[in-house]
VMD Tcl script that draws the C-alpha trace (Angstrom):
set ca {
  {0.00 0.00 0.00}
  {1.21 3.52 -0.78}
  {0.50 6.71 1.14}
  {0.46 10.48 0.91}
  {1.90 12.43 3.82}
  {0.20 15.59 5.03}
  {2.49 17.81 7.10}
  {0.20 20.13 9.09}
  {2.13 22.94 10.74}
  {0.52 24.81 13.62}
  {2.94 27.72 13.69}
  {4.71 28.31 16.06}
  {3.55 25.53 18.36}
  {3.42 22.12 16.72}
  {3.67 19.99 13.59}
  {1.34 17.06 12.97}
  {1.74 14.26 10.41}
  {-1.10 12.45 8.67}
  {-0.33 9.31 6.67}
  {-3.27 8.89 4.31}
  {-3.67 5.86 2.03}
  {-3.58 6.86 -1.64}
  {-6.63 4.70 -2.31}
  {-8.61 6.95 0.07}
  {-7.38 10.14 -1.64}
  {-7.98 8.82 -5.14}
  {-11.49 7.49 -4.47}
  {-13.00 10.96 -3.98}
  {-12.18 14.69 -4.21}
  {-9.75 14.69 -1.26}
  {-6.61 14.88 -3.43}
  {-7.88 17.94 -5.32}
  {-8.47 19.72 -2.00}
  {-4.97 18.78 -0.77}
  {-3.49 20.17 -3.99}
  {-5.37 23.45 -3.47}
  {-4.16 23.70 0.12}
  {-0.56 22.67 -0.58}
  {1.93 25.25 0.68}
  {-0.83 27.58 1.93}
  {-1.61 28.52 5.52}
  {-4.75 29.60 7.32}
  {-4.39 33.22 8.53}
  {-1.62 33.90 5.97}
  {-2.85 32.97 2.49}
  {-6.16 33.35 0.70}
  {-8.66 31.04 2.37}
  {-9.42 28.60 -0.45}
  {-11.57 25.47 -0.73}
  {-8.60 23.24 0.12}
  {-7.95 25.06 3.39}
  {-11.64 24.92 4.30}
  {-11.59 21.18 3.64}
  {-8.45 20.60 5.75}
  {-9.69 22.78 8.59}
  {-12.78 20.57 8.71}
  {-11.13 17.19 7.95}
  {-8.61 17.64 10.80}
  {-11.16 18.86 13.36}
  {-12.44 16.56 16.07}
  {-15.62 14.69 15.19}
  {-16.81 15.13 18.75}
  {-16.40 18.85 19.30}
  {-14.98 20.24 16.06}
  {-16.62 22.87 13.92}
  {-17.10 22.29 10.20}
  {-16.69 24.96 7.56}
  {-19.96 25.80 5.82}
  {-20.47 23.44 2.90}
  {-17.89 20.95 4.22}
  {-19.87 19.41 7.09}
  {-19.70 15.89 5.61}
  {-15.88 15.91 5.96}
  {-15.76 16.70 9.69}
  {-12.94 14.67 11.22}
  {-12.39 12.45 8.18}
  {-8.56 12.66 8.44}
  {-8.20 12.40 12.23}
  {-7.78 8.61 12.04}
  {-4.61 9.03 9.94}
  {-2.68 11.14 12.46}
  {0.71 9.63 13.26}
  {2.73 9.70 16.45}
  {5.64 12.13 15.95}
  {7.91 10.01 18.18}
  {7.92 7.05 15.82}
  {9.58 6.92 12.39}
  {7.33 6.46 9.38}
  {7.93 3.12 7.68}
  {5.66 3.40 4.68}
  {5.94 4.02 0.98}
  {5.14 7.72 0.59}
  {4.45 8.90 -2.95}
  {3.34 12.48 -2.29}
  {3.92 15.06 0.45}
  {1.53 17.95 1.11}
  {2.45 20.87 3.35}
  {-0.11 23.17 4.88}
  {-1.14 24.50 8.23}
  {-2.35 27.25 10.48}
  {-0.45 30.36 11.55}
  {-1.58 31.38 15.05}
}
mol new
graphics top color blue
foreach p $ca { graphics top sphere $p radius 0.5 }
foreach p [lrange $ca 0 end-1] q [lrange $ca 1 end] { graphics top cylinder $p $q radius 0.2 }
display resetview
């Protein structure tokens, strides 16, 4: 199985890693949203559809808030979050970088 890596920077506090199976990204519009959000940051760049998607997809299903029009994606990437203390041992084909500037 191959994966795409999402590097989500919460500047200046933290960096989170999400290892998402390529079959998940390719089976719907997720990859197009990641491409729109790549190398853009909330509170810095123009707030595009990709950033709205990521802000919703990475929010907690329990108490997160979805962007208007993206409610169906609430928390859909939270299951792919990786522990930063362990090395990634997967075949990564694509890396996306995005985040939130506090």
